[in-house]
C-alpha positions as CSV (number, residue, x, y, z in Angstrom):
1,M,-45.5,-26.3,138.8
2,A,-42.0,-25.2,139.8
3,V,-40.6,-27.8,137.6
4,A,-42.5,-26.4,134.6
5,F,-40.9,-22.9,135.2
6,T,-37.5,-24.4,135.6
7,R,-37.8,-26.3,132.3
8,E,-38.9,-23.2,130.4
9,E,-36.0,-21.3,131.8
10,D,-33.7,-24.2,130.8
11,Y,-35.0,-24.1,127.2
12,E,-34.5,-20.3,127.1
13,A,-31.0,-20.6,128.5
14,R,-30.1,-23.2,125.9
15,A,-31.6,-21.2,123.1
16,A,-29.7,-18.1,124.2
17,D,-26.4,-20.0,124.3
18,L,-25.8,-19.9,120.6
19,P,-22.5,-21.2,119.3
20,D,-20.3,-18.8,117.3
21,R,-20.6,-18.8,113.5
22,P,-17.7,-20.7,112.1
23,I,-15.0,-18.6,110.5
24,S,-13.4,-20.0,107.4
25,P,-9.7,-20.9,107.5
26,H,-9.2,-19.5,104.0
27,P,-8.1,-15.9,103.4
28,N,-11.1,-13.6,103.4
29,L,-10.8,-12.3,99.9
30,V,-13.6,-9.9,98.9
31,T,-14.7,-7.8,95.9
32,A,-15.7,-4.2,96.4
33,S,-19.3,-5.2,96.5
34,G,-18.5,-8.0,98.9
35,L,-16.8,-5.5,101.2
36,D,-19.9,-3.3,101.0
37,A,-22.1,-6.3,101.9
38,I,-19.9,-7.1,104.9
39,E,-20.1,-3.5,106.1
40,A,-23.9,-3.6,105.7
41,E,-24.1,-6.8,107.7
42,L,-21.9,-5.3,110.4
43,A,-24.1,-2.2,110.6
44,A,-27.2,-4.4,110.9
45,A,-25.5,-6.5,113.6
46,R,-24.6,-3.3,115.5
47,A,-28.2,-2.1,115.2
48,A,-29.6,-5.5,116.4
49,Y,-27.3,-5.4,119.4
50,A,-28.3,-1.9,120.3
51,A,-32.0,-2.8,119.9
52,A,-31.5,-5.8,122.1
53,Q,-29.8,-3.7,124.7
54,S,-32.4,-1.0,124.7
55,E,-35.2,-3.5,125.1
56,G,-33.8,-4.7,128.4
57,G,-30.9,-6.9,127.3
58,I,-30.6,-10.3,128.7
59,S,-33.4,-10.1,131.1
60,A,-36.0,-9.3,128.4
61,D,-35.0,-11.6,125.5
62,R,-31.8,-13.7,126.0
63,T,-32.1,-15.2,122.5
64,A,-32.2,-11.9,120.7
65,M,-29.2,-10.6,122.7
66,S,-27.3,-13.8,122.1
67,R,-28.0,-13.8,118.4
68,A,-27.1,-10.1,118.1
69,T,-23.8,-10.6,120.0
70,R,-22.9,-13.7,117.9
71,D,-23.6,-11.9,114.6
72,L,-21.6,-8.8,115.8
73,R,-18.6,-11.0,116.6
74,Y,-18.8,-12.8,113.3
75,W,-19.2,-9.7,111.1
76,S,-16.5,-7.8,113.1
77,A,-14.1,-10.6,112.5
78,R,-15.0,-10.8,108.8
79,R,-14.5,-7.1,108.4
80,G,-11.3,-7.1,110.2
81,S,-9.8,-9.9,108.0
82,A,-11.3,-8.7,104.7
83,Q,-8.7,-8.4,101.9
84,L,-10.1,-6.2,99.0
85,T,-9.0,-8.0,95.9
86,E,-9.5,-6.7,92.4
87,P,-8.8,-8.7,89.1
88,E,-5.5,-7.9,87.4
89,D,-5.4,-6.5,83.9
90,A,-4.8,-9.9,82.3
91,A,-7.8,-10.1,80.0
92,G,-9.1,-13.5,79.2
93,T,-7.7,-15.2,82.3
94,V,-10.1,-16.6,85.0
95,Q,-9.4,-14.6,88.2
96,F,-11.0,-13.7,91.4
97,G,-13.7,-11.1,90.8
98,R,-14.2,-12.0,87.1
99,T,-17.2,-13.6,85.5
100,V,-16.6,-16.8,83.6
101,E,-18.8,-18.7,81.1
102,V,-18.2,-22.4,80.9
103,E,-19.7,-25.2,78.8
104,R,-20.1,-28.6,80.4
105,E,-19.8,-32.0,78.6
106,D,-23.6,-32.2,78.2
107,G,-23.6,-28.9,76.3
108,R,-25.0,-26.8,79.2
109,R,-23.6,-23.3,79.5
110,Q,-23.2,-21.6,82.8
111,S,-22.0,-18.2,83.7
112,F,-20.9,-17.1,87.2
113,R,-18.7,-14.6,89.0
114,I,-15.9,-15.9,91.3
115,V,-16.2,-14.0,94.6
116,G,-15.4,-14.3,98.3
117,E,-17.1,-16.8,100.6
118,D,-19.5,-14.4,102.3
119,E,-20.8,-13.0,99.0
120,A,-21.1,-16.3,97.1
121,D,-24.7,-17.2,96.0
122,P,-24.8,-19.8,93.3
123,A,-28.6,-19.1,92.7
124,R,-27.6,-15.5,91.8
125,G,-24.6,-16.4,89.6
126,S,-21.7,-16.2,92.0
127,I,-19.5,-18.9,93.5
128,S,-16.8,-18.8,96.2
129,Y,-13.2,-18.9,95.1
130,V,-12.7,-21.9,97.3
131,A,-15.4,-23.9,95.5
132,P,-13.9,-26.9,93.6
133,L,-15.0,-25.5,90.2
134,A,-13.6,-22.1,90.9
135,R,-10.3,-23.5,92.1
136,A,-10.0,-25.6,89.0
137,L,-10.7,-22.7,86.7
138,L,-8.5,-20.0,88.4
139,G,-5.7,-19.0,86.0
140,K,-7.2,-20.7,83.0
141,A,-8.0,-19.0,79.7
142,V,-10.7,-19.2,77.0
143,G,-10.5,-22.6,75.4
144,D,-8.9,-24.4,78.4
145,V,-10.6,-27.5,79.6
146,V,-10.5,-28.6,83.2
147,E,-11.8,-31.7,85.0
148,V,-14.1,-31.2,87.9
149,N,-15.9,-33.9,89.8
150,G,-15.3,-36.5,87.1
151,G,-16.5,-34.2,84.2
152,E,-14.9,-31.8,81.9
153,V,-15.7,-28.1,81.7
154,E,-14.4,-25.7,79.0
155,V,-13.8,-22.0,79.5
156,M,-15.9,-20.2,76.8
157,A,-15.6,-16.5,77.9
158,V,-14.1,-14.4,80.7
159,R,-15.4,-11.0,81.5
Protein backbone atom coordinates (compact mmCIF):
# COMPACT_ATOMS: atom_id res chain seq x y z
CA MET A 1 0.00 0.00 0.00
CA ALA A 2 2.87 2.39 0.68
CA VAL A 3 4.09 1.80 -2.87
CA ALA A 4 0.72 2.94 -4.24
CA PHE A 5 0.98 6.24 -2.40
CA THR A 6 4.54 6.74 -3.57
CA ARG A 7 3.55 6.14 -7.16
CA GLU A 8 0.67 8.65 -6.96
CA GLU A 9 3.02 11.23 -5.49
CA ASP A 10 5.55 10.51 -8.25
CA TYR A 11 2.89 11.04 -10.93
CA GLU A 12 1.83 14.31 -9.30
CA ALA A 13 5.43 15.49 -9.03
CA ARG A 14 6.05 14.73 -12.72
CA ALA A 15 2.82 16.44 -13.75
CA ALA A 16 3.75 19.50 -11.71
CA ASP A 17 7.23 19.70 -13.24
CA LEU A 18 6.11 21.32 -16.49
CA PRO A 19 8.78 22.46 -18.93
CA ASP A 20 8.85 26.14 -19.89
CA ARG A 21 6.93 27.16 -22.98
CA PRO A 22 9.43 27.68 -25.80
CA ILE A 23 10.25 31.28 -26.66
CA SER A 24 10.74 32.00 -30.35
CA PRO A 25 14.19 33.16 -31.45
CA HIS A 26 12.54 35.69 -33.81
CA PRO A 27 11.91 39.31 -32.81
CA ASN A 28 8.59 39.58 -30.98
CA LEU A 29 6.81 41.92 -33.41
CA VAL A 30 3.21 42.66 -32.41
CA THR A 31 0.30 44.68 -33.72
CA ALA A 32 -1.68 46.87 -31.33
CA SER A 33 -4.30 44.12 -30.98
CA GLY A 34 -1.54 41.57 -30.45
CA LEU A 35 -0.07 43.66 -27.63
CA ASP A 36 -3.52 43.89 -26.06
CA ALA A 37 -3.85 40.09 -26.30
CA ILE A 38 -0.44 39.56 -24.64
CA GLU A 39 -1.41 41.92 -21.82
CA ALA A 40 -4.71 40.04 -21.37
CA GLU A 41 -2.86 36.71 -21.23
CA LEU A 42 -0.39 38.15 -18.73
CA ALA A 43 -3.26 39.39 -16.54
CA ALA A 44 -4.90 35.96 -16.74
CA ALA A 45 -1.61 34.29 -15.80
CA ARG A 46 -1.22 36.62 -12.82
CA ALA A 47 -4.78 35.83 -11.73
CA ALA A 48 -4.20 32.08 -12.09
CA TYR A 49 -0.99 32.36 -10.06
CA ALA A 50 -2.75 34.34 -7.32
CA ALA A 51 -5.60 31.81 -7.28
CA ALA A 52 -3.18 28.89 -7.02
CA GLN A 53 -1.40 30.61 -4.13
CA SER A 54 -4.61 31.40 -2.27
CA GLU A 55 -5.81 27.81 -2.60
CA GLY A 56 -2.83 26.53 -0.67
CA GLY A 57 -0.09 26.71 -3.26
CA ILE A 58 2.05 23.70 -3.92
CA SER A 59 0.67 21.58 -1.12
CA ALA A 60 -2.89 21.78 -2.50
CA ASP A 61 -2.42 21.41 -6.24
CA ARG A 62 1.11 21.27 -7.57
CA THR A 63 -0.01 21.06 -11.19
CA ALA A 64 -2.11 24.25 -11.04
CA MET A 65 0.72 26.17 -9.38
CA SER A 66 3.26 24.85 -11.87
CA ARG A 67 1.04 25.71 -14.84
CA ALA A 68 0.36 29.21 -13.48
CA THR A 69 4.05 29.84 -12.82
CA ARG A 70 5.04 28.59 -16.27
CA ASP A 71 2.43 30.76 -18.01
CA LEU A 72 3.39 33.78 -15.93
CA ARG A 73 7.05 33.38 -16.95
CA TYR A 74 6.12 32.97 -20.62
CA TRP A 75 3.72 35.93 -20.89
CA SER A 76 6.04 38.16 -18.83
CA ALA A 77 8.87 37.38 -21.24
CA ARG A 78 6.65 37.96 -24.28
CA ARG A 79 5.41 41.29 -22.88
CA GLY A 80 8.96 42.33 -22.05
CA SER A 81 10.21 41.60 -25.57
CA ALA A 82 7.14 42.87 -27.50
CA GLN A 83 7.92 45.40 -30.24
CA LEU A 84 4.80 47.29 -31.29
CA THR A 85 5.00 47.51 -35.09
CA GLU A 86 2.59 49.43 -37.28
CA PRO A 87 2.53 49.31 -41.10
CA GLU A 88 4.21 52.16 -42.92
CA ASP A 89 2.29 54.49 -45.22
CA ALA A 90 3.42 52.63 -48.36
CA ALA A 91 -0.02 51.71 -49.68
CA GLY A 92 -0.22 48.60 -51.80
CA THR A 93 2.88 46.98 -50.31
CA VAL A 94 2.63 43.78 -48.25
CA GLN A 95 3.81 44.63 -44.73
CA PHE A 96 3.53 43.42 -41.18
CA GLY A 97 0.06 44.31 -39.88
CA ARG A 98 -1.58 44.54 -43.30
CA THR A 99 -4.18 42.24 -44.82
CA VAL A 100 -3.23 40.66 -48.13
CA GLU A 101 -5.42 38.83 -50.64
CA VAL A 102 -3.70 36.26 -52.82
CA GLU A 103 -4.72 33.96 -55.62
CA ARG A 104 -3.17 30.52 -55.87
CA GLU A 105 -2.43 28.64 -59.11
CA ASP A 106 -5.63 26.63 -58.76
CA GLY A 107 -7.73 29.83 -58.66
CA ARG A 108 -8.38 29.81 -54.89
CA ARG A 109 -8.37 33.24 -53.30
CA GLN A 110 -7.31 33.67 -49.71
CA SER A 111 -7.13 36.71 -47.51
CA PHE A 112 -5.12 36.98 -44.30
CA ARG A 113 -3.45 39.49 -42.03
CA ILE A 114 0.27 39.23 -41.31
CA VAL A 115 0.77 39.44 -37.53
CA GLY A 116 3.07 38.42 -34.69
CA GLU A 117 3.63 34.83 -33.68
CA ASP A 118 1.45 34.87 -30.55
CA GLU A 119 -1.54 36.37 -32.36
CA ALA A 120 -1.39 34.21 -35.49
CA ASP A 121 -4.47 32.08 -36.06
CA PRO A 122 -4.83 30.80 -39.66
CA ALA A 123 -8.38 29.59 -39.01
CA ARG A 124 -9.32 33.20 -38.18
CA GLY A 125 -7.45 34.76 -41.09
CA SER A 126 -4.08 35.69 -39.63
CA ILE A 127 -0.63 34.21 -40.15
CA SER A 128 2.69 34.83 -38.47
CA TYR A 129 5.21 37.05 -40.19
CA VAL A 130 7.73 34.20 -39.92
CA ALA A 131 5.49 31.76 -41.85
CA PRO A 132 6.95 30.85 -45.27
CA LEU A 133 4.05 32.44 -47.17
CA ALA A 134 4.29 35.69 -45.22
CA ARG A 135 8.06 35.84 -45.60
CA ALA A 136 7.73 35.35 -49.37
CA LEU A 137 5.09 38.09 -49.64
CA LEU A 138 6.59 40.80 -47.41
CA GLY A 139 7.63 43.78 -49.53
CA LYS A 140 5.67 42.64 -52.58
CA ALA A 141 2.95 44.69 -54.32
CA VAL A 142 -0.30 44.00 -56.13
CA GLY A 143 0.42 41.92 -59.25
CA ASP A 144 3.65 40.41 -57.93
CA VAL A 145 3.96 36.63 -58.09
CA VAL A 146 5.99 34.62 -55.58
CA GLU A 147 6.84 30.95 -55.34
CA VAL A 148 5.98 29.21 -52.09
CA ASN A 149 6.28 25.48 -51.45
CA GLY A 150 6.56 24.71 -55.16
CA GLY A 151 3.51 26.73 -56.17
CA GLU A 152 2.91 30.27 -57.31
CA VAL A 153 0.87 32.87 -55.46
CA GLU A 154 -0.15 36.25 -56.90
CA VAL A 155 -0.83 39.31 -54.76
CA MET A 156 -4.33 40.55 -55.65
CA ALA A 157 -4.92 43.23 -52.98
CA VAL A 158 -3.29 44.77 -49.92
CA ARG A 159 -5.33 46.53 -47.22
